[in-house]
Structure formats: structure tokens, C-alpha cells
LOKOL-10324 format. One record per atom (N, C-alpha, C, O, CB): residue in one letter; x, y, z. Coordinates in steps of 0.1 Angstrom, whole numbers, plus 5000, padded with zeros to 4 digits. Glycine has a CB too. Layout:
BEGIN
aXYZ
...
end
This chain:
BEGIN
g225709478292
g227009518289
g227609618299
g226809658308
g227209578275
d228809648299
d229509748308
d229009888304
d229209928293
d231009738307
v228409958314
v227810088312
v228910188308
v228710268298
v227110138324
s230110178314
s231210278311
s231710258297
s232010348290
s232310258321
v231810128293
v232210098279
v231210158269
v231610218259
v232409948277
c229910128272
c228910178263
c228910338262
c228810388251
c227510138267
a229110398274
a229210548274
a230310598266
a230210698259
a229310598289
a231510528268
a232710568260
a232410558245
a232810638237
a233910488265
a231810438241
a231510418227
a230610518222
a230810568210
a230910278225
c229510558229
c228610658225
c229310788223
c229010868214
c227410668235
e230110828233
e230910958232
e231710958220
e231811058213
e231710978245
d232410838217
d233210838205
d232410858192
d232910928183
d234010708205
m231210798192
m230410818180
m230010958178
m230011018167
m229110728181
v229611028189
v229311168189
v230511258184
v230311348176
v228811218203
l231611218189
l232811298185
l233111278171
l233511378164
l234011258194
q233011158165
q233311138151
q232311208143
q232711278133
q233210988148
v231011208146
v230011288139
v230311438139
v230311508129
v228611258144
a230711478151
a231011628153
a232211668145
a232211768138
a231211658168
v233311588145
v234411618138
v234111618123
v234611708115
v235611528141
g233311528118
g232911518104
g232211648100
g232411698089
g232111398101
a231311698109
a230611818106
a231511938106
a231412028098
a229511838117
v232611938115
v233512048115
v234312058102
v234412168096
v234512028126
a234811948097
a235611948085
a234811928072
a235411948061
a236611838086
g233511898073
g232711888061
g232911768053
g232711768040
g233012008052
f233311658059
f233411528052
f233211418062
f233311438074
f234711518045
a233011298057
a232811178066
a234211148072
a235211118064
a232211058059
l234311138085
l235511108091
l235910958089
l235110868092
l235511138107
a237110938084
a237510798080
a237910718093
a237610598093
a238710808071
r238410778103
r238810708115
r239110798126
r239310918124
r240110628112
t239010748138
t239310838150
t240610778155
t240710668161
t238210828160
l241710868154
l243010818158
l243210798173
l243810698177
l244010908153
a242710898181
a243110898195
a242610778202
a243210718211
a242611018201
r241310728199
r240710618206
r241510488203
r241510388210
r239310598202
q242210488191
q243010368187
q244410378194
q245210278192
q243110358172
g244710488201
g246010498207
g247110518197
g248310488200
g246310378215
s246810578186
s247810598176
s248810708180
s248410818183
s247210638162
r250010678181
r251110768184
r252310748176
r253410788180
r251510758199
a252110688164
a253310668155
a253710788148
a252810878145
a252910548145
a254910798145
a255410918137
a254910898123
a254710788118
a257010928138
p254711008116
p254310998102
p255210918093
p256410918095
p254111138096
s254710848084
s255510768075
s254910788061
s253710818059
s255610618079
d255710758051
d255310778037
d254410658033
d254910538034
d256510788027
g253210678030
g252210568026
g252310528012
g251410458007
g250810608030
g253410568005
g253510527991
g253010627981
g253410617969
g252810397989
d252210727986
d251810827977
d252410957980
d252011067974
d250310837977
g253510957988
g254211077991
g253511168002
g254011278004
g254411157979
k252411118008
k251711198018
k251911138031
k251611018034
k250211208014
a252511218041
a252811158054
a251511138062
a250511208060
a253711248062
r251611038070
r250411008079
r250910988093
r252110958096
r249710878074
g250011008103
g250410988117
g249611068126
g248411098123
g251811018119
d250111098138
d249411158149
d249111298146
d249911378141
d250211148162
g247911348150
g247511488150
g246611528138
g246111638138
g248811568149
g246411428129
g245511458118
g246211498105
g246811608105
g244511578122
v246211408095
v247011428083
v246211398071
v245211328072
v248311348084
r246611458060
r245911418047
r246111268045
r247211218045
r246511508036
d245011208042
d245011068038
d244311048025
d243011048024
d244210978050
g245011038014
g244411048001
g243911187999
g244711277998
g243310937999
d242611197999
d242011327996
d241311388009
d240711488008
d241011327985
d241411318020
d240711358032
d241711418043
d242911378043
d240011248038
v241211508051
v241911548062
v241311478074
v240111488077
v241811708064
v242211418082
v241711358095
v242011448106
v243111488109
v242511218097
v240911498112
v241011588123
v240911508136
v240011438138
v239811698123
d241911528145
d242011448157
d242111548169
d243211558174
d243211348157
d241011618172
d241111708183
d239811698191
d238711738187
d241211858178
k239911638203
k238711608211
k238011728216
k236811728217
k239111518222
d238811828219
d238111948225
d237312018214
d236212058216
d239212048230
a237812028201
a237112088191
a235812008188
a234712058185
a237912098178
a235911868189
a234811788186
a233711798197
a232511808194
a235211638185
r234111808209
r233211828220
r232411958219
r231211968221
r233911818234
n233212058215
n232512188213
n231512188202
n230412248203
n233612298210
a231812108191
a230912098180
a229712018184
a228612048180
a231612028169
a229911918193
a228711828197
a227811908206
a226611888206
a229211708204
a228411998215
a227712068225
a227012188220
a225912228225
a228612108237
g227512248210
g227012378205
g226012358193
g226012248187
g228112468200
s225112448191
s224112438181
s224712498168
s224112468157
s222812518185
k225712578168
k226312638156
k227512558151
k228212498159
k226712788159
k227712558138
k228812488133
k230112558137
k230212678135
k228712478117
p231112488142
p232312558146
p233012618133
p232812568122
p233312458152
v233712728136
v234412798125
v235712728122
v236512708131
v234612948128
v235812688109
v237012618105
v237912718097
v237512778088
v236712488096
v239212728102
v240112818095
v241312738090
v241612628095
v240612928105
y241912798079
y243012728072
y244112818071
y244012938068
y242512678058
m245312768073
m246512848071
m247612748066
m247712638070
m247112908085
d248412798056
d249412708050
d250812778051
d250912898054
d249112678036
g251812698048
g253212758048
g254212638046
g253812528044
g253412818062
c255412678046
c256512588044
c256912518058
c257112398058
c257812648038
f256912598068
f257212548082
f258512478082
f258712368088
f256112458087
d259512538075
d260912478075
d261612518088
d261612638092
d261612518062
c262412428094
c263112458106
c262112518116
c262312628121
c264312548104
m260912458118
m259812518125
m260312568139
m260912498147
m258712418127
h259912698142
h260312768154
h259112828161
h258012818156
h261412868151
y259412898171
y258312958179
y257513068172
y256413098175
y258813008192
g258213128162
g257513228153
g256413158145
g255313208144
g258413298144
h256713038140
h255712958133
h254612928143
h253412938140
h256312838126
a255012878154
a254012838164
a253112948168
a251912928170
a254712778177
n253613068170
n252813178174
n251813218162
n250713258165
n253713308177
a252213198150
a251313228139
a250213128139
a249013168137
a252113208125
l250512998143
l249412898144
l248512928156
l247312898155
l250012758145
r249112978166
r248313008178
r247313118175
r246113118178
r249213058190
q247813228168
q246913328163
q245813288153
q244713328154
q247713448157
a246213198144
a245313148135
a244213068142
a243013078138
a246013058124
k244612988151
k243512908159
k242612998166
k241412968167
k244212808169
a243013118170
a242113208177
a241213278168
a240213338172
a243013318184
c241413258155
c240513318145
c239213228143
c238313268136
c241213338131
g239213108148
g238113018147
g238112918158
g238612938168
g238212948133
d237512798155
d237412688164
d238312578161
d238812508170
d235912648166
v238412548148
v239212438143
v240212488133
v239912568124
v238312328137
l241512448135
l242612498126
l243112378118
l243612278123
l243712558134
i243012398105
i243612298095
i244812368089
i244712488084
i242512258084
v245912298088
v247112358083
v247612288070
v247712158070
v248212358094
g247912358060
g248512308048
g250012318048
g250512428051
g247912368036
v250712208044
v252212208044
v252612198029
v252312098023
v252812098053
v253412298025
v253812298011
v254812188008
v255712158017
v254412438007
n254712117997
n255612007994
n257012047990
n257212167987
n255011917982
d257911957990
d259311987988
d259612047975
d260412137974
d260211857990
a259011987964
a259312037951
a258912177949
a259612257942
a258611947940
e257712217954
e257212357953
e258212447961
e258412557956
e255812367959
i258612407972
i259612497980
i260812517972
i261412627971
i259812437994
k261412407967
k262612417959
k262512507947
k263412587944
k263112277955
r261312497940
r261012577928
r260912727931
r261412807924
r259812527922
c260312757943
c260012897946
c261012967955
c261213087955
c258712907952
k261712887964
k262512947974
k263912887975
k264812947981
k261912937987
g264112767969
g265412697971
g265112567980
g264012557985
g266412787978
p266112487982
p265912357989
p265512378004
p266012468011
p267112267989
p264512308009
p264212318023
p265212238031
p265812148027
p262812258026
v265412278044
v266312208053
v265712078057
v266411978057
v266612298066
c264412078060
c263711958064
c262711908053
c262111988047
c262911988077
d262611778051
d261711728041
d260311738045
d260011768057
d262111588037
e259411708036
e258011728039
e257511648050
e256711688059
e257211688026
a257911518051
a257511428062
a257811488076
a257111488085
a258111288061
e259111548077
e259511608089
e258811728092
e258411758104
e261011628089
r258511818082
r257811938084
r256311908088
r255811988097
r257812028071
i255711808082
i254411768086
i254411728101
i253511758109
i253811658077
e255411648105
e255411598118
e255611708128
e254911708139
e256611498120
m256311808125
m256511928134
m255212008135
m254812048146
m257612018129
v254512018124
v253212098125
v252212018133
v251412078141
v252712128111
q252111888131
q251211798138
q251511808153
q250511808161
q251411658134
a252711828157
a253011828171
a252611958178
a252611968190
a254511808173
c252312058170
c251912188176
c250512178182
c249612128176
c251912298165
k250412218194
k249112198202
k247912278197
k246812248201
k249412228216
w248112378188
w247012448183
w246512398170
w245512448165
w247412598182
v247112298165
v246712238152
v245812118153
v246012028161
v248012198144
d244712128146
d243712018146
d243811918135
d243411808136
d242312078147
g244311968123
g244411878112
g245411938102
g245712058102
g243011868105
v246011848094
v247011888085
v246711828071
v246311718069
v248411828090
i246911918061
i246911868047
i248311878041
i248911988041
i245911958038
g248811768036
g250211768030
g250111788016
g249011788010
g250911638033
d251211818009
d251411827995
d250511937989
d249911927979
d251011697989
v250512057996
v249712167991
v250612257982
v251812257984
v249112248002
p250012327973
p250812417964
p251312537971
p250712587980
p250012457951
y252412587966
y253012717971
y252112837968
y251912917976
y254412737966
e251612837956
e250712947951
e249312907955
e248812807951
e250912967936
v248612997962
v247212977966
v246313017955
v246013137954
v246913047979
t245912927946
t245112957935
t243612967939
t243212917949
t245312857923
d242813027930
d241413037933
d240812897933
d239912867941
d240613117922
e241312807924
e240712667924
e241012597937
e240212527942
e241312597912
f242312607942
f242612547954
f241812597966
f241412527975
f244112557957
t241612727966
t240812797976
t239412737976
t238812717987
t240912947975
d238812727965
d237512667963
d237412527969
d236412487975
d237012677949
e238512457966
e238512317971
e238612317986
e237912227993
e239812247966
l239312407992
l239312418007
l237912448012
l237512378022
l240312528012
f237212538006
f235812568010
f234912458009
f234112418018
f235312688003
a234912387997
a233912287994
a234212158000
a233312088005
a233712277979
k235412117999
k235811978003
k236211968017
k235911858024
k237011937994
h236812068023
h237312058036
h236612138046
h236912148058
h238812088037
g235512208042
g234612278051
g235312398057
g234912448068
g234212188062
v236312458050
v237012578055
v236112698054
v235512728044
v238312598048
d236012778065
d235212898065
d236113028061
d235613118054
d234612928078
y237313028066
y238213138064
y239613098061
y240112998067
y238213238076
v240313168053
v241713148050
v242513248058
v242113368058
v242113158035
v243513208065
v244313298074
v245713318069
v246313218064
v244313248089
h246313438069
h247713458066
h248213578074
h247413658080
h247813488050
g249513588074
g250213698081
g250013828074
g249513838063
g251613668083
d250413938081
d250214068075
d251314108066
d251314228061
d250114168086
d252314018063
d253314048054
d252814018040
d252013928038
d254613968056
p253114098029
p252614078016
p253013948010
p254113898012
p253114198007
c252113878003
c252413757997
c251913767982
c250713767979
c251613638004
l252913777973
l252613807959
l252913687950
l253913617953
l253413927955
l252113667940
l252313567930
l253313617920
l253713737920
l251013537923
p253913527912
p254913567902
p254513687893
p255313767889
p255313457893
d253213707891
d252713817882
d252513947890
d252114047885
d251513777875
g252913937903
g252814057912
g251514077918
g251314177925
g253114177904
t250513987916
t249214007922
t249213947936
t250013857940
t248113947914
d248213987944
d248013937958
d247613787958
d246513757952
d247114027966
a248313707964
a248013557964
a246713537971
a246013437969
a249113477971
y246313627980
y245013607988
y243913697984
y243013727992
y245313618003
a244013747971
a243013847966
a241613787966
a240613847970
a243313897952
y241513657962
y240213587961
y239413577975
y238313627976
y240313457955
p240113517985
p239313507998
p239113648004
p238113668011
p240113428007
k240013738001
k239713878006
k238513937999
k237713998006
k241013968004
r238413917986
r237313977979
r235913927983
r234913997983
r237513947964
i235913797987
i234613737991
i234413738006
i233413678011
i234513597985
g235313808013
g235113818028
g235413698036
g234813678046
g233713858030
r236313608031
r236613488038
r238113478041
r238713378039
r236113358030
y238613598045
y240013608048
y240213668062
y239513768065
y240813688037
k241113618070
k241513678083
k243013698083
k243813608078
k241013588094
e243513798089
e244913838090
e245413838104
e244713878113
e245113968083
i246713788105
i247313788118
i248613858117
i249113898106
i247613638123
k249213888129
k250513968129
k251713878129
k251713768134
k250514058142
r252713928123
r254013858123
r254613868137
r254313958145
r255013918113
t255413768141
t256013768154
t257313838153
t258213798145
t256313618159
e257513948160
e258714028159
e259913958165
e259913888174
e258414158166
g261013988158
g262313948163
g262713808160
g263813758165
g262313958178
v262013728152
v262413598148
v262013568134
v261013618129
v261713488158
s262913498127
s262613458113
s263413328110
s264413308116
s262913568103
t262913258100
t263713138096
t265013178090
t266013118092
t262913058085
t265113298083
t266313348078
t267413368089
t268513338087
t266113478070
d266913428100
d267813458111
d268313328117
d269513318120
d267113538121
i267413228119
i267913108125
i268813028116
i269812968121
i266613018129
l268513028103
l269412958094
l270813028094
l271812958092
l268812968079
g270813158095
g272113228096
g272913188108
g274113168107
g271913378096
r272213168119
r272913118132
r273412978130
r274512948134
r271913128144
l272612898123
l273012758121
l274112748111
l275012658112
l271812668116
l274212838101
l275312838092
l276612868099
l277612808096
l275112938081
r276512958109
r277712988117
r278212868125
r279412848126
r277513108126
v277212798131
v277512668138
v278212568129
v279312518132
v276312608144
g277712558117
g278312458107
g279612498103
g280512418101
g277412448096
r279812628100
r281112678096
r282212668107
r283312628104
r281012828092
k281812688119
k282812678130
k283112528132
k284312498134
k282212728143
a282112438130
a282412298131
a283312248120
a284112148122
a281112218131
a283312318109
a284212288098
a285512348099
a286412328090
a283512328085
g285812418110
g287112478113
g287312618108
g288412668108
g288112388107
e286312678103
e286412818098
e286412918110
e285912888121
e285212858089
t287113028108
t287213138118
t286113238115
t286013288104
t288613198119
l285313268125
l284213358123
l284613498128
l285213518138
l282913318130
e284213598120
e284413738124
e283413778134
e282213738134
e284413828112
a283813868144
a282913918154
a281713988148
a280613978153
a283614008163
a281914058136
a280814128130
a279714038125
a278614078122
a281314218119
e280013908123
e279013818118
e278013778128
e276913728125
e279713688113
v278313798141
v277413758151
v276313858152
v276513978156
v278113748165
k275113818149
k273913908148
k273313928162
k273113838170
k272913858138
e273014058165
e272314088178
e270914028178
e270214038168
e272314238180
a270613958189
a269213898190
a268214018190
a268414118197
a269113808203
t267113998183
t266114098183
t264814058189
t263814138190
t265814138168
f264713938195
f263513888202
f263613918216
f264513878223
f263313738199
c262613978221
c262514008236
c261213938241
c260113968237
c262414158238
t261413848250
t260313768256
t259613838267
t260313888276
t260813628261
t258313858266
t257513918276
t256813808284
t256613698279
t256514018270
s256313848296
s255513758304
s254213718297
s253713608299
s255313818318
s253613818290
s252413788283
s252613688272
s251713608270
s251813918277
r253713688265
r254013588254
r254113448261
r253513358255
r255313628246
i254813448272
i254913318278
i253613268283
i253313148282
i255913328290
a252713358288
a251413318293
a250613268281
a249813178282
a250713438299
q250713328269
q250013288257
q250313148253
q249513068249
q250213378245
f251613108255
f252112978251
f251912878263
f251812758261
f253512978247
g251812928275
g251912848287
g250712758289
g249712768283
g252112928298
s250912668299
s249912568303
s249012628314
s249512708322
s250512438308
r247812588314
r246912628325
r246712528335
r245912538344
r245512668319
t247512418334
t247512308344
t248712308352
t249812338347
t247312178337
s248612278365
s249712278374
s250212128375
s249512038371
s249412328388
v251412118380
v252011988382
v251211908392
v251011948403
v253511998386
p250711788388
p249811708397
p250611658409
p251711618408
p249211598389
v249911648420
v250511588432
v250311438433
v251011368440
v250011658445
d249311388426
d249011248426
d249211178413
d248811058411
d247611228431
g249811248403
g250011188390
g251411138388
g252311158397
g249611278379
k251711068377
k253011018374
k253711128365
k253411138353
k253010878367
v254611198371
v255311308365
v256611258358
v257411198365
v255611428374
v256711288345
v257911248338
v258711388335
v258211478329
v257611178324
y259911388340
y260711508339
y261711488328
y262511388329
y261511548352
v261711568317
v262611558306
v263511678306
v263111798306
v261911548292
s264811658307
s265811768309
s266711778297
s267211678292
s266611738322
g267011908293
g267911928282
g267912068277
g267312158283
g267611838271
a268712088266
a268812228260
a267612258251
a267112368251
a270112238252
f267112158244
f266012168234
f266312288225
f265412378223
f264712188242
d267512288220
d267912398211
d267512368196
d267712248192
d269412428212
v267012458189
v266512438175
v265512318175
v265912208170
v267712418165
f264412338181
f263412228183
f263112158170
f262812218160
f262112288189
n263212018171
n263111948158
n262411808161
n261911788172
n264511918153
r262311728151
r261511598152
r262111508163
r261411428169
r261511528139
g263411518165
g264011438176
g263511478189
g263211388198
g265511448176
h263311608191
h262711648204
h261311608205
h260811568216
h262811808205
v260511618194
v259111578194
v259011428198
v258211388206
v258411598181
e259911348192
e259911208195
e260211178210
e259511088216
e261011138186
i261211248215
i261511228230
i260311258238
i259911188248
i262711318234
l259611378236
l258511418244
l257311328242
l256611298252
l258111558241
r257111278230
r256011188227
r256211058235
r255211008241
r255811158212
k257411008235
k257710878242
k257710898258
k257310818265
k259010818238
a258111018262
a258011058276
a256511058281
a256211008292
a258611188279
k255611108272
k254211118275
k253610968277
k252710958285
k253511188264
e254210878270
e253710738271
e254110678284
e253610578289
e254210658260
l255110738291
l255610678303
l254910728316
l255010668327
l257110718305
g254110838314
g253410888326
g252210968323
g251610958312
g254410978334
d251811048332
d250511128331
d250811278327
d250011348321
d249711128343
f252011318331
f252311468330
f253811478326
f254711428333
f252011538343
v254111548315
v255411568310
v255911718314
v255311808309
v255611548295
l256911718323
l257511848327
l258811858321
l259711768322
l257611858343
v259111968313
v260411978306
v261212088313
v260812198315
v260112018291
g262412048316
g263412138321
g264312188310
g265112118305
g264312068332
v264212318307
v265012388297
v266212448303
v266112548311
v264212488288
h267412408300
h268612448306
h269012598303
h268612648293
h269812358303
t269712658312
t270112798310
t271112808298
t271712708294
t270812858322
d271212928293
d272212948282
d273612918286
d274412858279
d272113098277
a274012958299
a275312938304
a275612788305
a276712738301
a275512998318
d274612708309
d274812558311
d275012498297
d275912408295
d273712498318
v274212538287
v274312488274
v275612528267
v276312438261
v273112538265
r276112648270
r277412688264
r278512618270
r279512578263
r277512848267
a278412588283
a279512518290
a279612368285
a280712318284
a279312508305
r278512318281
r278512178277
r278812168262
r279512068258
r277112108279
c278312258254
c278312238239
c279312338232
c279712308220
c277012268233
g279712448238
g280712538232
g280112668230
g278912698232
g281112478219
d281012768226
d280712908225
d279612938215
d278913038217
d281912988222
e279412858204
e278412888194
e277012848199
e276012858191
e278712828181
h276912788210
h275612738215
h275212818228
h276112868235
h275712588219
p273912818230
p272812768222
p272612868210
p272912978211
p271612758230
v271912808200
v271612888188
v270412978192
v270413098188
v271112798176
l269512938200
l268413008205
l268513028221
l269012938227
l267012948202
n268113138226
n268313158240
n267213078248
n266313028242
n268213308244
e267313078261
e266512988269
e265013018268
e264212928269
e266912988283
k264613148266
k263213188265
k262713138251
k261613088250
k263013338266
e263513158241
e263113108227
e262912958227
e262012908222
e264113158217
r263912888234
r263812748234
r262612698242
r261912598239
r265112688240
a262312768253
a261112738262
a259812748254
a258912668255
a261112818274
l259712858246
l258512878238
l258312768228
l257112718226
l258613018231
s259312718222
s259212608212
s258712488219
s257812418214
s260512578206
v259212458231
v258712338239
v257312358243
v256512268242
v259612318251
l256912478248
l255612498252
l254612488241
l253412458244
l255512638258
s255012508229
s254012488218
s253712348214
s252812318206
s254612558206
c254512248220
c254412108216
c253312048224
c253212068237
c255712038219
r252411968218
r251311908224
r251711798235
r250811758243
r250411848214
y252911758234
y253311648243
y254011708256
y254311628265
y254311558237
a254211838257
a254811898269
a253711968277
a252912048271
a255911998265
d253511928289
d252511988298
d252912108305
d252112198307
d252011888308
e254212118308
e254712238315
e256212248313
e256812148310
e254312238330
v256812368315
v258212388313
v258812458325
v258212558330
v258412468300
v260012418329
v260812488339
v261812568331
v262712508325
v261512398349
i261712698330
i262612778322
i263912808331
i263812868342
i262012918318
g265012778325
g266312798332
g266512688343
g267012718354
g266312928339
a266112568340
a266212458349
a267712418351
a268512438342
a265512328345
p268112368363
p269512328366
p269812208357
p269012118355
p269712298380
a271112208352
a271512098344
a271611968352
a271511858347
a272912128337
k271911988365
k272111868374
k270811838381
k270211928387
k273211898384
i270411718381
i269211668388
i269411678403
i270411618408
i268811528383
t268611748410
t268711768424
t267611708432
t266511678427
t268911908428
n267811688445
n266711628454
n265611738454
n264411698454
n267311598468
d265911858455
d264911968456
d264011968443
d262811978444
d265512108457
l264611948431
l263811948419
l262911828419
l261711838416
l264811938407
l263411708423
l262611588422
l261511598432
l260411548429
l263511458426
t261711648444
t260711658454
t259611768451
t258411748452
t261311688468
t260111888447
t259211998444
t258211958433
t257011988435
t260012118439
f258611888423
f257711858412
f257211708412
f256611668402
f258411878399
n257411638423
n256911508425
n257311418413
n256411348407
n255411518426
v258511418409
v259011348397
v259111198400
v259711148410
v260411398393
s258511118390
s258510978391
s259510918381
s260110808384
s257210918389
i259810978370
i260710928360
i261511048354
i261011158353
i259810868348
v262711028351
v263611128345
v264111078332
v264610958331
v264811158355
v264011158322
v264511128308
v265411238304
v265111358307
v263311108298
a266611208298
a267511318294
a267411338279
a267311238271
a268911278298
e267411458274
e267511488260
e268711428254
e268711358244
e267411638257
d269911458260
d271211408256
d271611298266
d271911328277
d272311518255
e271711168261
e271911058270
e273411038272
e273810948280
e271310938265
d274311108265
d275711098268
d276011148282
d275511248286
d276511178257
e277011078288
e277311118302
e277911258302
e278811298294
e278311018308
y277511338312
y278011478313
y278211498328
y277411478336
y277011588307
l279511548331
l279911568345
l279911718349
l280411798341
l281211508348
i279411738361
i279611878367
i280211848381
i279611778389
i278211948368
d281311918383
d282111888395
d282411738397
d282311688409
d281311948407
g282711678386
g283111538387
g281911438389
g282211318390
g284011518398
e280711488388
e279511398390
e278611398378
e278311508373
e278811428403
d278111278375
d277111268364
d275911358368
d275411338379
d276811118361
v275411438358
v274211528361
v273011448365
v272111498371
v274011618350
n272911318360
n271811238363
n272011128373
n271211038375
n271311168350
a273111148381
a273511048391
a272411018401
a272110908404
a274711088398
l271811128407
l270711108417
l269511028411
l269010938418
l270311248423
a269111068399
a268010998393
a268310848391
a267410758393
a267611068380
k269510818387
k269910688385
k270010608398
k269610488398
k271310678377
a270510668408
a270610608421
a269310568427
a269110468434
a271410698431
r268310648424
r266910628429
r266110538420
r264910518423
r266210758432
g266610498409
g265910408400
g264910488392
g263910428387
g265210298407
l265010618390
l264010698383
l264410728368
l263610768360
l263910828390
y265710698365
y266210738352
y265810628341
y265910508344
y267710748352
r265310678330
r264910588319
r265510628306
r265810748303
r263310588317
v265910538298
v266410558284
v265310528274
v264710418275
v267710468282
v265010618265
v264010598255
v264610568242
v265610638238
v263010708255
e264110478234
e264610448221
e264310568212
e263210628212
e264010318215
r265210598203
r265110708194
r265410678179
r266410608177
r265910828198
a264510718170
a264710688156
a265410818150
a266010808139
a263410658149
h265310928157
h265911048151
h266711128161
h266411118173
h264711148147
g267811188157
g268711268165
g268011398168
g267211448161
g270011278159
a268511458179
a267911588183
a268911698184
a268711808189
a267211578197
s270111668179
s271211768181
s271211888171
s270711868160
s272611698179
v271711998175
v271912108167
v272812078155
v272612128144
v272412238175
a273812008158
a274811968148
a274211898136
a274611918125
a275911878154
g273211808139
g272511738128
g271811828119
g271811818107
g271611638134
v271111938125
v270412028117
v271412118109
v271212138097
v269512128125
a272512158115
a273512238108
a274212158097
a274512218087
a274612278118
q274412028098
q275011948088
q274111948075
q274611948064
q275211808092
k272711948077
k271811948066
k272012078058
k272012078046
k270311938071
i272112188065
i272312318059
i273612328052
i273712378040
i272212428069
m274712278058
m276012288052
m276112198039
m276912218031
m277112238062
a275212098038
a275212008026
a274812088014
a275112058003
a274311888028
n274012198016
n273512288005
n274012428008
n273212518006
n272012278003
r275212438013
r275612568019
r275512688009
r275012788013
r277012558023
a276012667997
a276012777987
a274612827985
a274412947984
a276612727974
e273612737983
e272212777981
e271612857993
e270912957991
e271412657977
f271912798005
f271312868017
f272012998019
f271313098024
f271612778029
e273313008017
e274013138019
e273413248009
e273213358012
e275513128017
a273213207997
a272713297986
a271213337990
a270913457989
a272713227972
r270413247995
r269113277999
r269013368011
r268313468011
r268313148002
n269913338020
n269913428032
n270413568029
n270013658035
n270813358043
a271413578020
a271913708016
a270713798010
a270613908013
a273013698006
r269913728002
r268813797996
r267813848006
r267313958007
r268113717985
k267413748015
k266413778026
k266913878036
k266213958041
k266013648032
a268313868039
a268813958049
a268714098046
a268514188054
a270313918051
k268714128033
k268614268028
k267214328032
k267114438037
k268914288013
s266214248029
s264814288031
s264614298046
s263914388051
s263814198025
e265114208054
e265014208069
e265714328075
e265214398084
e265514078075
s266914358070
s267614478075
s266914608072
s266814698080
s269014488068
a266314608060
a265514728056
a264214738066
a263914848069
a265014718042
y263614628069
y262514628078
y262914678092
y262214768097
y261914488079
y264014628097
y264414678111
y264814818111
y264714888121
y265514578116
a265414868100
a265915008099
a264715108100
a264915218105
a266615028086
t263515068095
t262415158095
t261315108104
t260115158103
t261915168080
k261615008112
k260514948121
k259915048130
k260615138136
k261214838129
k258615038131
k257815118141
k257415028153
k257614908152
k256615188134
t256815088163
t256315008174
t255214918169
t254314958162
t255715108185
v255314788173
v254314688169
v253714628182
v254414588191
v255014578161
a252414628182
a251614568194
a251814418194
a251714358183
a250114608193
e252114358205
e252314218206
e250914148206
e250014188213
e253114178219
t250814048197
t249613968196
t249913818197
t248913738197
t248813998183
end
């Protein structure tokens, strides 16, 4: 037989065994070798399935080759850590929490709370469970996902994580998490020494981003906004944060580079879909994140919702993006195409946009580099804002409650070390 085929088959068997040992159960299937890149879909039991490792019935499918190779090569069992959350309107703060959680062990399994539990405990989510799972799966630090997890972390559920899924430690942020009776939700894993804590990411919160999106929705509805409503940004991007999120690989000189250009504001499933399909077109996906001024000129004064550094961090956290150009020009230029050895150009927004009377993608089209990718989901900020405006009263009430605690936090805030 073909030696290379046999070697690949043997490697795959080793990886399957290793991943099974990591998660503490027999691996049902290996997704990556099958070339699975489909978006999650409802399998009839309300549990999303798809790329990146998802709950399948009662099993977690872990699809991370690096973690598996480490398991196969080392004599010690890799440390499996678990973190859960709502991950609604997933942003770079969520991604940074997952990055820190992954650093607590070797394999990261993430639990995503179901829609009914979120509505019961916090109010309606902006994004449904399938979308939230898809966003978590797309994060490059995540090795496996469990859907339909409870909001309250009970002792019984924690024992299930330990026994069934091979979890060694439960991870949570340093902000208090209390059950309805006022007790610590993570008292049990803390008591038995199987708890690890990470730092919150300063200057960003879902509450803040929802507030910005509410303003976008209100302006789109024709309302006049008061200047006092515009909240001062509290996130300051450092070079170390960008390095933590950044790629360690350079743009290849002999590979097929796909350049994806756009605002990538309020990173969502539409963006993930574009980047996943771009990855299928070449070897290396380079994302050009436009400047705030360019986005404002194209979309209006309320845009972008997130500044270019915040937007770049969200893109950098995605497993389908290999590298990012922060503050890339909106117009495709010869210098850009030559410098980065671009073979294919894809636009986030395929509507024609002119600068100085010329289509921003004119050069790419003239050279036969421009490609249109089919999309099942929109990527616009307006689409996200419309979801929020559909439940406006509930979101405004929730934000008003949360805004008070956040204001109190910032009023007494002390210096926080960046992690």
C-alpha cells in the first residue's frame, strides 16, 4: 500500500486515542480528517453540531490536533479545563477569558448556557444557542464545546464534568458568581481544590456593547440621541494584548494568500462564515480591518460600534484568520497586493463602494483576483441592532440595572494588572 497513506492513517488513530484520553471518553469521530467545515445545525434534540467540537448527545467531540499530538507525545495526561458562560454577542473580552482559561491547562472545553436558562436568569439573549455555540467554536483557543448547559453550576453537574468529560479543573473569572440563595456558585470545586481563577478583561463588557448597539438601533429608527448618551470608551489596547492574540506565523511567500477586507464590526456568525469560506479558497487568510474613519465615512456617524483595535482583536481570536492588518486601507492597492502576495480578494461587504469615484475593489477585479462567496448569514451591525430593538424594553431595563454596578466599579476602580 501507499506508505504516506498508511502513515497518515496511523497518525489519525493515535490522535483519536489521545483525544479520547484527554476527554475521558471514547471519541465518536474525528472531524478534521473528514474535512468537516459545516456550520452547526440543530440535530433535532436542540443541540448544535459542527466544526470545532460540539456536544453530540452526551459526548463532547474534541477536534484539536495540537492538543492530541501533545497527549500522544507526553507521558502525562493533559490537563483538561472547563469554563462556561452565555457568550452572547461574543466579543474580545469573552475571547480573552477563553485564552486565559486555555492557559490554565492543555485542553479547553467550553459549556454554553441554553436560551431558556439565560431568559430565566438574565432576560432574552440577543443570539440564540446555535449562534452562540458557533461563535465559541470559532475561537482558536477552544478545543471542545458542550451545549445546553445549566446557568447554575450545581455540585451534580460539576461531578458529571469530572467523571464523564475528564475535566480536571473548573475555571471562572474573578468576579463574584452567586446562586439565588446567595452562595458561591463555585464553592464545590474551590473546596476540593479543582478550581482556577482568571482576570476579567478591563474596559469591555456585553452591557457596554449592547448599549452602543441600542444607540445604533435608535438612530436607525429616527430618534435623536443626546450627546450625554455617548459613553466614553474605557478599553485601551496595548501591544502586549495584541501579541497575546496575535499570530506567530508570517504571511507566506509561496502560499495562496486570501485577503479579506472590511470593518468586521461587532464580530458575528456572518463574519465567521466569511472567514471559514475564505480559508477554503487558499492556504493563508489575511484580514484587513479598516480604520475607524473609513468605516464612519461608509456607514455613518454611529459607526463603528467598536474601534479598530477592538475589532482587530475579535478577528485575531478566530481560528480561520491567520493574520490581521490593523487599519488597512479601504481601497485595494497594488502595494497591498504585492506586499502580502495576495492571490484572492474577498470583501466583507460586497455592495459597491466608491472612493474618489472608483470602486474600492476595482484593481482586484481587473486582475481577476476578486471572489464572491455565498453567505447564509448577514454580517452587518444593523442586523445585530435589529435583534436588540425587537426586545428593546427588556434590553434597556437589563442594561439600566447592569450600568449601575459597572459605574460603581469604575468609580472605585484600582490599577489592574493586564493578563
